[in-house]
N, CA, C and O of each residue as an XYZ file, in Angstrom:
868
protein
N     -10.515     23.352      7.623
C     -10.767     22.041      8.893
C     -11.768     20.964      8.086
O     -12.526     20.073      8.470
N     -11.524     21.306      7.244
C     -12.712     19.734      6.837
C     -11.957     18.689      6.281
O     -12.534     17.693      5.844
N     -10.477     18.819      6.236
C      -9.964     17.886      6.246
C      -9.824     16.602      7.098
O      -9.943     15.392      6.902
N      -9.389     17.757      8.569
C      -9.386     16.931      9.754
C     -10.519     16.239     10.152
O     -10.563     15.086     10.580
N     -11.820     17.344      9.913
C     -13.237     16.862     10.487
C     -13.504     15.505      9.402
O     -14.013     14.525      9.946
N     -13.198     15.388      7.931
C     -13.667     13.958      7.596
C     -12.574     12.734      8.114
O     -13.078     11.621      8.265
N     -10.830     12.908      8.444
C     -10.318     12.600      8.536
C     -10.627     11.700     10.205
O     -10.312     10.536     10.452
N     -11.165     12.461     10.928
C     -11.440     11.497     12.548
C     -12.576     11.040     12.338
O     -12.852     10.053     13.020
N     -13.670     11.547     11.345
C     -14.702     10.672     10.735
C     -14.133      9.276     10.740
O     -14.095      8.370     11.572
N     -13.751      9.418      9.639
C     -13.445      7.840      9.098
C     -12.797      7.373     10.033
O     -13.446      6.662     10.799
N     -11.708      7.519     10.260
C     -11.108      7.060     11.471
C     -12.225      6.478     12.892
O     -12.159      5.289     13.205
N     -12.944      7.180     13.457
C     -13.661      6.960     13.946
C     -14.574      5.342     13.967
O     -14.754      4.505     14.851
N     -15.023      5.450     12.449
C     -15.519      4.088     11.574
C     -14.682      2.711     11.640
O     -15.197      1.597     11.539
N     -12.954      3.033     11.874
C     -12.294      1.745     11.437
C     -12.385      0.782     12.341
O     -12.539      1.328     13.433
N     -12.369     -0.361     12.448
C     -11.727     -1.650     13.719
C     -10.570     -1.022     14.081
O     -10.094     -0.070     13.462
N      -9.972     -1.654     15.329
C      -8.764     -0.978     15.983
C      -8.101     -1.568     14.924
O      -7.463     -0.736     14.278
N      -8.004     -2.877     14.445
C      -6.939     -3.788     13.867
C      -6.807     -2.682     12.357
O      -5.601     -2.462     12.253
N      -7.277     -2.220     11.638
C      -7.072     -1.572     10.539
C      -6.166     -0.247     10.225
O      -6.457      0.749     10.886
N      -5.397     -0.166      9.548
C      -4.556      0.441      9.647
C      -5.153      1.611      8.238
O      -5.611      1.290      7.142
N      -4.908      3.055      8.837
C      -5.324      3.867      7.725
C      -4.330      4.641      6.772
O      -3.633      5.292      7.550
N      -3.940      4.882      5.574
C      -3.238      5.011      5.350
C      -4.369      6.519      4.010
O      -5.049      6.234      3.025
N      -4.178      7.507      4.422
C      -4.307      8.983      3.835
C      -3.322      8.758      2.444
O      -2.097      8.637      2.416
N      -4.266      8.745      1.335
C      -3.676      9.148      0.301
C      -3.560     10.494     -0.569
O      -4.294     11.121     -1.333
N      -2.449     10.595     -0.132
C      -2.158     12.457     -0.325
C      -1.354     13.260     -1.844
O      -0.684     14.281     -1.994
N      -1.795     12.296     -2.673
C      -1.182     12.622     -3.890
C      -1.740     13.854     -4.562
O      -2.939     14.033     -4.776
N      -0.733     14.716     -4.887
C      -1.613     15.822     -5.650
C      -1.784     17.105     -4.793
O      -1.968     18.270     -5.147
N      -1.641     16.412     -3.265
C      -2.009     17.847     -2.803
C      -1.023     18.189     -2.487
O       0.078     17.658     -2.631
N      -1.537     19.831     -1.659
C      -0.019     20.268     -1.253
C       0.110     19.865      0.155
O      -0.609     19.212      0.911
N       1.497     20.586      0.304
C       1.634     20.214      2.251
C       0.826     20.364      3.347
O       0.522     19.660      4.309
N       0.383     22.165      2.704
C      -0.921     22.524      3.741
C      -1.872     21.453      4.560
O      -1.908     21.191      5.763
N      -2.934     20.728      2.999
C      -3.654     19.718      3.325
C      -3.119     18.780      3.861
O      -3.629     18.248      4.847
N      -1.705     18.274      3.205
C      -1.428     17.025      4.678
C      -1.051     17.293      6.254
O      -1.089     16.477      7.175
N      -0.623     18.879      6.300
C      -0.214     18.901      7.454
C      -1.717     18.643      8.606
O      -1.806     18.346      9.797
N      -2.683     18.924      7.573
C      -3.928     19.838      8.244
C      -4.501     17.848      9.086
O      -5.249     17.587     10.028
N      -3.889     17.149      8.376
C      -4.582     15.937      9.046
C      -2.966     15.491      9.803
O      -3.018     14.640     10.691
N      -1.908     15.938      9.518
C      -0.449     15.409     10.742
C      -1.374     15.956     11.822
O      -1.490     15.205     12.791
N      -2.082     17.140     11.873
C      -2.358     18.107     13.343
C      -3.381     17.389     14.009
O      -3.677     17.672     15.170
N      -3.964     16.459     13.361
C      -4.824     15.545     14.220
C      -4.416     14.328     14.323
O      -5.116     13.474     14.869
N      -3.236     14.071     13.820
C      -2.380     12.690     14.653
C      -2.478     11.778     12.906
O      -2.172     10.591     12.797
N      -2.711     12.199     12.325
C      -2.246     10.855     11.030
C      -0.876     11.364     10.654
O      -0.412     12.491     10.478
N      -0.223      9.711     10.572
C       0.942      9.871     10.318
C       1.255      8.848      9.218
O       2.401      8.433      9.048
N       0.219      8.452      8.480
C       0.724      7.545      7.533
C      -0.262      8.667      6.156
O      -1.349      9.245      6.122
N       0.941      8.472      5.186
C       0.556      9.501      4.033
C       0.759      8.611      2.956
O       1.774      7.915      2.982
N      -0.324      8.476      1.664
C       0.567      7.730      0.676
C       0.628      8.270     -0.706
O      -0.488      8.701     -0.996
N       1.347      8.401     -1.531
C       1.784      8.855     -3.086
C       2.049      7.528     -3.953
O       2.434      6.381     -3.730
N       1.721      8.136     -4.839
C       1.566      7.396     -5.866
C       2.903      7.921     -6.774
O       3.361      7.148     -7.616
N       3.356      8.913     -6.629
C       5.032      9.853     -7.733
C       6.069      9.802     -6.824
O       5.793     10.340     -5.751
N       7.252      9.294     -6.916
C       8.723      9.342     -6.127
C       8.190     10.616     -5.507
O       7.735     10.991     -4.426
N       8.575     11.301     -7.198
C       9.153     12.811     -6.752
C       8.590     13.584     -5.713
O       9.047     14.121     -4.704
N       7.338     13.486     -6.297
C       6.610     14.252     -5.225
C       6.198     13.998     -3.794
O       5.578     14.788     -3.083
N       6.627     12.781     -3.461
C       6.740     11.879     -2.181
C       8.182     12.225     -1.380
O       8.330     12.138     -0.162
N       9.046     12.573     -2.196
C      10.612     12.533     -1.636
C      10.169     14.867     -1.487
O      10.768     15.694     -0.799
N       9.383     15.008     -2.116
C       9.537     16.601     -1.884
C       9.058     17.085     -0.545
O       9.533     17.833      0.308
N       7.613     16.182     -0.699
C       7.116     16.383      0.949
C       7.519     15.689      2.050
O       7.099     15.976      3.170
N       8.128     14.991      1.890
C       9.054     13.662      2.345
C      10.473     15.132      3.182
O      10.740     15.094      4.383
N      10.939     15.906      2.487
C      12.147     16.554      2.433
C      11.224     18.198      3.412
O      11.815     19.161      3.899
N      10.015     17.999      3.393
C       9.517     19.088      3.800
C       9.069     19.106      5.540
O       9.376     19.874      6.451
N       8.182     17.842      5.481
C       7.763     17.544      6.693
C       7.846     17.083      7.274
O       8.659     16.220      6.943
N       7.199     16.798      9.145
C       8.136     16.251     10.135
C       8.156     14.742      9.226
O       7.657     14.163      8.261
N       9.232     14.604     10.444
C      10.021     12.975     10.132
C       9.592     11.561     10.902
O       9.805     10.373     10.662
N       8.749     12.415     12.137
C       8.057     11.319     12.412
C       6.368     10.504     11.810
O       5.446      9.909     12.367
N       6.738     10.971     10.238
C       5.453     10.886      8.782
C       6.061      8.912      8.526
O       7.075      8.442      9.043
N       5.232      8.264      7.757
C       5.642      6.851      7.317
C       4.994      7.605      5.854
O       4.126      8.436      5.584
N       5.691      7.015      5.343
C       5.213      7.275      3.255
C       5.225      6.254      3.288
O       6.074      5.624      3.918
N       4.097      5.621      2.488
C       3.345      4.728      1.923
C       3.925      5.311      0.390
O       4.210      6.503      0.274
N       4.029      4.618     -0.445
C       4.296      3.796     -2.268
C       3.392      3.304     -2.910
O       3.618      2.153     -3.283
N       2.478      3.713     -3.179
C       1.229      3.281     -3.151
C       1.052      3.070     -5.170
O       0.267      2.211     -5.572
N       1.545      3.603     -5.810
C       1.486      3.580     -7.360
C       2.297      2.800     -7.723
O       2.927      2.315     -6.783
N       2.743      2.237     -9.268
C       2.697      1.731    -10.007
C       4.634      2.290    -10.025
O       5.053      3.382    -10.408
N       5.387      1.226     -9.531
C       6.499      1.870     -9.170
C       8.238      0.984    -10.283
O       8.702     -0.149    -10.157
N       8.694      2.121    -11.219
C       9.423      1.888    -12.067
C      10.587      1.392    -11.147
O      10.801      1.856    -10.028
N      11.228      0.518    -11.667
C      12.872      0.114    -11.498
C      13.606      1.592    -11.246
O      13.833      1.645    -10.038
N      13.857      2.256    -11.600
C      14.911      3.355    -11.654
C      14.702      4.414    -10.793
O      15.531      5.274    -10.498
N      13.535      4.319    -10.391
C      12.898      5.247     -9.595
C      13.426      5.287     -7.976
O      13.395      6.250     -7.210
N      13.881      4.019     -7.741
C      13.528      2.913     -6.617
C      14.667      4.075     -5.810
O      14.197      4.829     -4.957
N      16.017      4.134     -6.121
C      17.023      5.006     -5.680
C      16.273      6.632     -4.532
O      16.665      7.147     -3.485
N      15.337      6.858     -5.274
C      14.790      7.899     -5.001
C      14.095      7.821     -3.406
O      14.362      8.644     -2.530
N      13.420      6.988     -3.278
C      12.987      7.082     -1.612
C      13.316      5.917     -0.754
O      13.153      5.748      0.454
N      13.888      5.048     -1.802
C      14.722      3.948     -0.456
C      15.332      4.503      0.621
O      15.642      3.789      1.575
N      15.618      6.021      0.611
C      16.449      6.083      1.966
C      15.418      6.028      2.733
O      15.776      5.547      3.808
N      13.734      6.406      2.729
C      13.129      7.015      4.013
C      11.662      6.284      3.333
O      10.785      6.655      4.112
N      11.176      5.649      2.532
C       9.818      5.007      2.163
C       9.556      3.607      3.823
O      10.338      2.774      4.281
N       8.826      3.799      4.027
C       8.088      2.591      4.983
C       7.818      1.746      4.669
O       8.321      0.650      4.915
N       6.515      2.128      3.716
C       6.084      0.751      2.897
C       5.726      0.773      1.109
O       4.883      1.539      0.640
N       6.498     -0.166      0.295
C       5.836      0.133     -0.765
C       4.894     -1.008     -1.356
O       5.239     -2.183     -1.481
N       3.880     -0.578     -1.636
C       2.396     -1.239     -1.838
C       2.574     -2.210     -3.301
O       2.249     -3.395     -3.226
N       3.079     -1.676     -4.571
C       2.319     -1.976     -5.293
C       4.025     -3.223     -6.227
O       4.534     -3.287     -7.346
N       4.191     -3.761     -5.180
C       5.435     -4.500     -6.265
C       4.908     -6.010     -6.493
O       4.540     -6.963     -5.805
N       5.122     -5.606     -8.160
C       4.605     -6.857     -8.952
C       5.566     -7.330     -9.711
O       5.336     -7.438    -10.916
N       6.717     -7.675     -9.239
C       7.909     -8.730     -9.835
C       8.747     -9.019     -9.207
O       8.494     -8.834     -8.016
N       9.404     -9.289     -9.336
C      10.839    -10.350     -8.784
C      11.642     -9.267     -9.243
O      11.771     -8.569     -8.238
N      12.131     -8.834     -9.988
C      13.273     -7.954    -10.868
C      12.776     -6.787     -9.649
O      13.607     -6.628     -8.755
N      11.390     -5.899     -9.536
C      11.412     -4.990     -8.386
C      12.079     -5.156     -7.174
O      13.024     -4.544     -6.678
N      11.251     -6.324     -6.699
C      11.943     -7.113     -5.331
C      13.833     -6.505     -5.521
O      14.631     -5.842     -4.859
N      13.813     -7.051     -6.502
C      15.965     -6.997     -6.291
C      15.754     -5.384     -6.399
O      16.416     -4.978     -5.444
N      15.471     -4.811     -6.723
C      16.041     -3.357     -7.034
C      16.348     -2.707     -5.648
O      17.325     -2.204     -5.092
N      14.267     -3.112     -5.194
C      14.718     -2.219     -3.546
C      15.743     -3.144     -2.839
O      16.587     -2.544     -2.174
N      15.810     -4.271     -2.858
C      17.168     -4.897     -1.787
C      17.292     -4.335     -1.924
O      16.961     -3.446     -1.138
N      18.241     -3.909     -3.658
C      19.755     -3.270     -3.722
C      19.577     -2.190     -3.575
O      20.734     -1.839     -3.343
N      19.050     -1.388     -3.526
C      18.676     -0.331     -3.062
C      18.561      0.068     -1.308
O      19.011      1.084     -0.777
N      18.080     -0.670     -0.871
C      18.008     -0.725      0.229
C      19.141     -1.232      1.372
O      19.391     -0.785      2.491
N      19.578     -2.082      0.797
C      21.505     -2.271      1.319
C      22.426     -1.504      0.897
O      23.619     -1.715      1.112
N      21.870     -0.302      0.099
C      22.768      1.241     -0.198
C      22.478      1.765      1.282
O      23.308      1.933      2.175
N      21.488      1.921      1.313
C      20.879      2.880      2.692
C      20.955      2.249      3.710
O      20.788      3.054      4.627
N      21.152      1.000      4.202
C      21.444      0.401      5.358
C      20.534      0.092      5.947
O      20.585     -0.158      7.151
N      19.273      0.024      5.110
C      18.251     -0.406      5.653
C      17.273     -2.259      5.110
O      17.494     -3.258      4.425
N      16.281     -1.722      5.935
C      15.470     -2.956      5.232
C      14.171     -2.544      5.107
O      13.624     -2.124      6.127
N      13.433     -2.577      3.874
C      12.166     -1.797      3.438
C      11.398     -2.702      3.331
O      11.781     -3.671      2.676
N       9.980     -2.723      3.957
C       9.051     -3.128      3.656
C       7.941     -3.009      2.636
O       7.251     -2.008      2.442
N       7.845     -4.487      1.841
C       7.092     -4.511      0.665
C       5.554     -5.219      0.901
O       5.204     -5.928      1.844
N       4.807     -4.808     -0.212
C       3.710     -5.638      0.143
C       3.755     -6.063     -1.484
O       4.197     -5.189     -2.230
N       3.381     -7.197     -2.032
C       3.239     -7.864     -3.383
C       1.725     -7.612     -3.966
O       0.638     -7.632     -3.389
N       1.971     -7.442     -4.917
C       0.750     -7.038     -5.470
C      -0.395     -7.881     -6.239
O      -0.141     -8.239     -7.390
N      -1.252     -8.112     -5.846
C      -1.952     -9.560     -6.702
C      -3.367     -8.780     -7.530
O      -4.272     -7.985     -7.277
N      -2.816     -9.657     -8.722
C      -4.180     -9.033     -9.694
C      -5.489     -9.689     -9.462
O      -5.405    -10.906     -9.623
N      -7.009     -9.154     -9.041
C      -7.380     -9.888     -9.076
C      -8.719     -9.053     -9.301
O      -9.671     -9.323     -8.570
N      -8.811     -8.374     -9.957
C      -9.554     -7.300    -11.168
C      -9.778     -8.210    -12.329
O      -9.035     -9.118    -12.699
N     -10.743     -7.888    -12.770
C     -11.148     -7.913    -14.238
C     -10.557     -7.620    -15.766
O     -10.477     -7.930    -16.955
N     -10.134     -6.525    -14.386
C      -9.653     -5.515    -15.581
C      -8.259     -5.870    -16.410
O      -7.641     -6.804    -15.899
N      -7.698     -5.339    -17.502
C      -6.666     -5.993    -17.683
C      -5.606     -5.079    -17.246
O      -4.504     -5.626    -17.285
N      -5.581     -3.715    -16.793
C      -5.293     -2.438    -17.130
C      -4.504     -2.609    -15.520
O      -3.616     -1.814    -15.211
N      -5.015     -3.923    -14.394
C      -4.364     -3.444    -13.425
C      -3.197     -4.357    -13.243
O      -3.092     -5.538    -13.574
N      -2.147     -3.389    -12.514
C      -0.999     -4.899    -12.456
C      -1.335     -6.429    -10.959
O      -2.253     -6.833    -10.245
N       0.174     -6.743    -11.259
C      -0.096     -7.738    -10.091
C       0.071     -9.168    -10.589
O      -0.155     -9.517    -11.748
N       0.580    -10.137     -9.389
C       1.229    -11.354    -10.192
C      -0.517    -12.012     -9.668
O      -1.385    -11.390     -9.056
N      -0.554    -13.298    -10.127
C      -1.277    -13.820    -10.385
C      -1.054    -15.140     -9.142
O       0.121    -15.164     -8.778
N      -1.706    -15.935     -8.621
C      -1.668    -16.974     -7.645
C      -0.283    -17.754     -7.660
O       0.784    -17.772     -7.046
N      -0.809    -18.275     -8.531
C       0.864    -19.691     -9.274
C       2.388    -18.570     -8.991
O       3.422    -19.029     -8.506
N       2.263    -17.334     -9.333
C       3.773    -16.955     -9.284
C       3.389    -16.277     -8.302
O       3.257    -17.425     -7.880
N       3.181    -15.829     -7.776
C       2.971    -15.549     -6.261
C       3.725    -16.677     -5.230
O       4.537    -16.382     -4.354
N       3.351    -17.739     -5.489
C       3.492    -19.106     -4.828
C       4.814    -19.045     -5.078
O       5.608    -18.513     -4.302
N       5.237    -19.760     -6.528
C       6.487    -19.515     -7.346
C       7.584    -18.768     -6.698
O       8.621    -19.322     -6.333
N       7.362    -17.571     -6.563
C       8.221    -16.253     -5.966
C       8.669    -16.355     -4.831
O       9.845    -16.337     -4.466
N       7.350    -16.514     -3.996
C       7.780    -16.529     -2.442
C       9.015    -17.778     -2.109
O       9.961    -17.748     -1.322
N       8.570    -18.819     -3.033
C       9.719    -20.264     -2.673
C      10.547    -20.749     -2.771
O      10.995    -21.814     -2.347
N      11.098    -19.467     -3.791
C      12.659    -18.873     -5.049
C      13.490    -19.430     -3.996
O      13.087    -19.138     -2.870
N      14.713    -20.270     -4.048
C      15.731    -19.585     -3.443
C      16.256    -18.065     -3.784
O      16.540    -17.394     -2.792
N      16.400    -17.514     -4.919
C      16.491    -15.863     -5.343
C      15.936    -14.837     -4.100
O      16.477    -13.857     -3.589
N      14.566    -15.513     -3.823
C      13.662    -14.740     -3.327
C      14.343    -14.665     -2.169
O      14.591    -13.530     -1.762
N      14.781    -15.766     -1.410
C      15.340    -15.755      0.090
C      16.853    -15.149      0.428
O      17.340    -14.862      1.521
N      17.222    -15.091     -0.441
C      18.173    -14.142     -0.694
C      18.763    -13.107     -0.410
O      19.836    -12.724      0.056
N      16.863    -12.349     -1.189
C      17.074    -10.601     -0.542
C      16.543    -10.595      0.726
O      15.518    -11.016      1.262
N      17.926     -9.759      1.181
C      17.770     -9.518      2.486
C      17.538     -8.410      2.916
O      17.117     -8.794      4.007
N      17.472     -7.504      2.963
C      17.372     -6.085      2.332
C      15.742     -5.445      2.428
O      15.409     -4.289      2.685
N      14.717     -6.854      2.070
C      13.879     -6.223      1.911
C      12.635     -7.412      2.876
O      12.910     -8.608      2.971
N      11.401     -6.858      3.468
C      10.669     -7.824      4.112
C       9.542     -8.128      3.744
O       8.651     -7.475      4.287
N       9.131     -9.117      2.789
C       7.426     -8.473      2.440
C       6.413     -8.915      3.319
O       6.353    -10.122      3.555
N       5.650     -8.181      3.816
C       4.554     -8.202      4.820
C       3.641     -8.406      5.224
O       3.108     -8.434      6.333
N       3.154     -8.751      3.148
C       1.574     -8.822      3.238
C       1.483     -8.820      1.464
O       2.394     -8.982      0.652
N       0.333     -8.626      1.288
C      -0.227     -8.435      0.269
C      -0.870     -7.299      0.144
O      -0.982     -6.667      1.195
N      -1.686     -6.470     -1.536
C      -2.275     -5.623     -1.284
C      -2.907     -6.091     -3.110
O      -2.345     -6.870     -3.879
N      -3.840     -5.526     -3.292
C      -5.193     -5.491     -4.617
C      -5.803     -4.728     -4.339
O      -5.966     -4.236     -3.222
N      -6.263     -4.477     -5.312
C      -7.117     -3.547     -6.598
C      -8.503     -4.260     -6.658
O      -8.265     -5.411     -7.026
N     -10.178     -4.059     -6.415
C     -11.143     -4.852     -6.920
C     -11.159     -3.782     -8.431
O     -10.429     -2.871     -8.822
N     -12.314     -4.413     -8.940
C     -12.608     -3.824    -10.456
C     -13.956     -2.925    -10.216
O     -15.056     -3.063     -9.681
N     -13.059     -1.704    -11.084
C     -13.648     -0.144    -10.407
C     -15.109     -0.633    -10.884
O     -14.886     -1.184    -11.963
N     -16.556     -0.713    -10.609
C     -17.502     -1.217    -10.757
C     -18.632     -1.297     -9.701
O     -18.336     -1.802     -8.618
N     -19.867     -0.865     -9.895
C     -20.932     -0.466     -9.039
C     -21.671     -1.956     -7.990
O     -22.358     -1.913     -6.970
N     -20.997     -3.525     -9.036
C     -21.516     -4.308     -8.812
C     -20.799     -5.065     -7.536
O     -19.784     -5.760     -7.490
N     -21.600     -4.710     -6.661
C     -21.163     -4.903     -4.942
C     -20.370     -6.097     -4.934
O     -19.173     -6.188     -4.664
N     -21.509     -7.384     -5.398
C     -20.969     -8.660     -5.619
C     -19.811     -8.877     -6.354
O     -19.014     -9.795     -6.156
N     -19.745     -8.158     -7.066
C     -18.280     -9.186     -7.760
C     -17.060     -8.538     -7.165
O     -16.046     -9.236     -7.153
N     -16.977     -7.260     -6.643
C     -16.148     -6.439     -5.365
C     -15.467     -7.525     -4.387
O     -14.338     -7.984     -4.214
N     -16.799     -7.696     -3.819
C     -16.620     -8.682     -2.803
C     -15.904    -10.384     -3.297
O     -15.349    -11.251     -2.622
N     -16.196    -10.310     -4.539
C     -15.964    -11.713     -4.738
C     -14.537    -11.406     -5.025
O     -13.923    -12.447     -4.792
N     -13.667    -10.431     -5.440
C     -12.347    -10.238     -5.461
C     -11.508    -10.192     -4.250
O     -10.520    -10.922     -4.168
N     -11.879     -9.277     -3.185
C     -12.092     -9.515     -1.981
C     -11.560    -10.376     -1.156
O     -10.691    -10.343     -0.285
N     -12.289    -11.185     -1.628
C     -12.657    -12.610     -0.882
C     -11.364    -13.745     -1.310
O     -10.679    -14.518     -0.641
N     -11.431    -13.394     -2.804
C     -10.246    -14.212     -3.137
C      -9.210    -13.809     -2.708
O      -8.579    -14.839     -2.471
N      -8.540    -12.888     -2.419
C      -7.244    -12.006     -2.327
C      -7.350    -12.094     -0.273
O      -6.589    -12.192      0.689
N      -8.272    -12.022     -0.461
C      -7.807    -12.732      0.923
C      -7.655    -14.451      1.481
O      -6.961    -14.885      2.401
N      -8.393    -15.042      0.733
C      -8.117    -16.878      0.616
C      -6.803    -16.596      0.471
O      -6.147    -17.262      1.272
N      -6.089    -15.843     -0.256
C      -4.651    -16.053     -1.220
C      -3.577    -15.325      0.370
O      -2.491    -15.795      0.709
N      -4.099    -14.454      0.886
C      -3.578    -14.381      2.259
C      -3.298    -15.288      3.292
O      -2.337    -15.447      4.045
N      -4.390    -15.846      3.137
C      -4.415    -16.715      4.488
C      -3.634    -18.018      4.015
O      -3.228    -18.829      4.847
N      -3.459    -18.170      2.792
C      -2.600    -19.674      2.630
C      -1.597    -19.128      2.694
O      -0.848    -19.755      3.443
N      -0.837    -17.668      2.033
C       0.792    -17.419      2.297
C       0.970    -17.274      3.384
O       2.098    -17.436      3.850
N      -0.438    -16.801      4.409
C       0.444    -16.500      5.559
C       1.191    -17.942      6.251
O       2.318    -18.042      6.737
N       0.035    -19.079      6.084
C       0.939    -20.005      6.432
C       2.386    -20.576      6.391
O       3.014    -21.280      7.181
N       2.623    -20.146      5.456
C       4.416    -20.560      5.347
C       5.348    -18.926      5.454
O       6.544    -19.106      5.225
N       4.957    -17.329      5.775
C       5.187    -16.661      5.658
C       4.505    -15.743      7.010
O       3.664    -14.849      7.104
N       5.527    -16.640      8.137
C       4.977    -15.975      9.454
C       4.715    -14.113      8.920
O       3.597    -13.605      9.002
N       5.875    -13.368      8.432
C       5.819    -12.110      9.091
C       4.304    -11.283      7.922
O       4.320    -10.087      7.630
N       3.255    -12.187      7.485
C       2.849    -11.995      6.686
C       1.827    -11.118      7.587
O       1.198    -11.880      8.322
N       1.283     -9.125      7.853
C       0.688     -9.411      8.418
C      -0.311     -8.387      7.915
O      -1.271     -8.061      8.613
N      -0.094     -7.878      6.713
C      -0.761     -6.348      6.470
C      -2.093     -7.517      5.329
O      -2.124     -8.732      5.523
N      -2.437     -7.268      4.933
C      -3.756     -7.345      3.588
C      -4.750     -5.781      3.244
O      -5.755     -5.300      3.767
N      -3.737     -5.307      1.957
C      -4.362     -4.360      2.135
C      -4.701     -4.027      0.300
O      -4.184     -4.126     -0.813
N      -6.006     -3.561      1.040
C      -7.141     -3.683     -0.141
C      -7.863     -2.915      0.418
O      -8.000     -2.978      1.640
N      -8.477     -2.034     -0.304
C      -9.843     -1.109      0.593
C      -9.672      0.281      0.094
O      -8.700      0.822      0.621
N     -10.484      1.234     -0.990
C     -10.025      2.587     -1.308
C     -11.177      3.273     -1.048
O     -11.838      2.592     -0.264
N     -12.015      4.789     -1.460
C     -13.046      5.708     -0.697
C     -14.039      5.571     -1.118
O     -15.037      6.189     -0.748
N     -13.985      4.371     -2.363
C     -15.436      3.807     -2.719
C     -15.833      2.625     -2.445
O     -16.992      2.243     -2.608
N     -14.606      1.719     -1.858
C     -14.715      0.497     -0.506
C     -14.294     -0.470     -0.107
O     -14.103     -1.606     -0.543
N     -14.095      0.240      1.118
C     -13.022     -0.033      2.099
C     -14.160     -0.128      2.811
O     -13.606     -0.881      3.611
N     -15.265     -0.043      3.248
C     -16.047     -0.855      4.056
C     -16.373     -2.088      4.091
O     -16.665     -2.703      5.116
N     -16.339     -2.642      2.695
C     -16.582     -3.783      2.254
C     -15.060     -4.760      2.324
O     -14.865     -5.916      2.697
N     -14.309     -3.897      1.885
C     -12.949     -4.645      2.215
C     -12.637     -4.902      3.217
O     -11.970     -5.925      3.370
N     -12.995     -4.057      4.377
C     -13.240     -4.378      5.745
C     -13.731     -5.488      6.070
O     -13.124     -6.041      6.988
N     -14.562     -6.000      5.682
C     -15.492     -6.675      6.216
C     -14.975     -8.066      5.800
O     -14.730     -8.916      6.657
N     -14.798     -8.313      4.391
C     -13.867     -9.261      3.582
C     -12.404     -9.509      4.399
O     -11.721    -10.468      4.038
N     -12.033     -8.839      5.253
C     -10.589     -9.323      6.402
C      -9.433     -8.240      5.956
O      -8.254     -8.564      6.099
N      -9.809     -6.824      5.359
C      -8.694     -5.748      4.960
C      -7.977     -5.847      6.240
O      -8.488     -6.510      7.143
N      -6.843     -5.254      6.414
C      -6.378     -5.002      7.832
C      -5.755     -3.403      7.420
O      -5.356     -2.627      8.289
N      -5.756     -3.050      5.819
C      -4.990     -1.760      5.845
C      -5.780     -1.090      4.410
O      -5.770     -1.515      3.255
N      -6.551      0.301      5.090
C      -7.556      0.823      3.622
C      -6.851      2.242      3.310
O      -6.697      3.044      4.230
N      -6.430      2.534      2.014
C      -5.355      3.741      1.217
C      -7.312      4.663      0.751
O      -8.134      4.328     -0.102
N      -7.340      5.542      1.533
C      -8.029      6.860      1.728
C      -7.832      7.518      1.498
O      -6.953      8.012      2.203
N      -8.385      8.549      0.100
C      -8.030      9.689     -0.656
C      -8.796     10.871     -0.438
O      -8.570     11.797      0.341
N      -9.833     10.685     -1.323
C     -10.717     11.648     -1.377
C     -11.862     11.661     -0.613
O     -12.286     12.815     -0.552
N     -12.542     10.888     -0.008
C     -13.244     10.991      1.087
C     -12.436     11.487      2.246
O     -12.966     11.528      3.356
N     -11.131     11.886      2.069
C     -11.019     12.806      3.350
C     -10.118     13.873      2.335
O     -10.822     14.881      2.284
N      -9.415     14.008      1.864
C      -8.852     15.358      0.787
C      -9.682     15.949     -0.426
O      -9.294     16.822     -1.202
N     -10.733     15.387     -0.430
C     -11.672     15.983     -1.300
C     -10.926     15.485     -2.800
O      -9.774     15.089     -2.978
N     -12.198     15.692     -3.923
C     -11.300     15.065     -5.685
C     -10.133     15.398     -5.889
O      -9.787     16.580     -5.877
N      -9.479     14.599     -6.068
C      -8.407     14.742     -6.533
C      -7.608     16.045     -7.184
O      -8.268     16.387     -8.164
N      -6.599     16.798     -7.051
C      -6.025     18.085     -7.986
C      -6.214     18.033     -9.422
O      -5.809     18.953    -10.133
């Protein structure tokens, strides 16, 4: 029952406008069902095959979020059911999501990933790339995707000031983008270690795994 307890405890501390994505990657369906039983309906996975297997086995009122780095050739497997794709970091990937969404007669919601961390390994667009993507004719023609906001990951560091600076930077890019894109409602930033700080900086969606399910398997 620890999972249910953890989940309810975290939910009780979140402001009403903040959505909780329970990051369930590597965890068995039985663990996810413990969360489901106490009302959690949004789960985040980082491998499309694993997410698809869980989707097949679990109740159909669950929203599945793809939070990992997405390879274009795998998009087709999640296109029939995925609710939100977090880490979209190229126009090529958007095009593929649009194509597969169309085949499934769906409109798929996406978040564009912005690079805010000082680590080179993190994926994402910079501010200039974001602006030129959103204003391009090619982007306007993608009718089967809806970009509903931005996501980003801060540098993995104990330096709270640096993390705060990066979150504030993302919030400012989000606010600017929102002026021209009315469907921008989601700013996804913050994980188990830094979600409280992310919320203070304006996050509307947090991705929490180990604080709910324990360390990953």
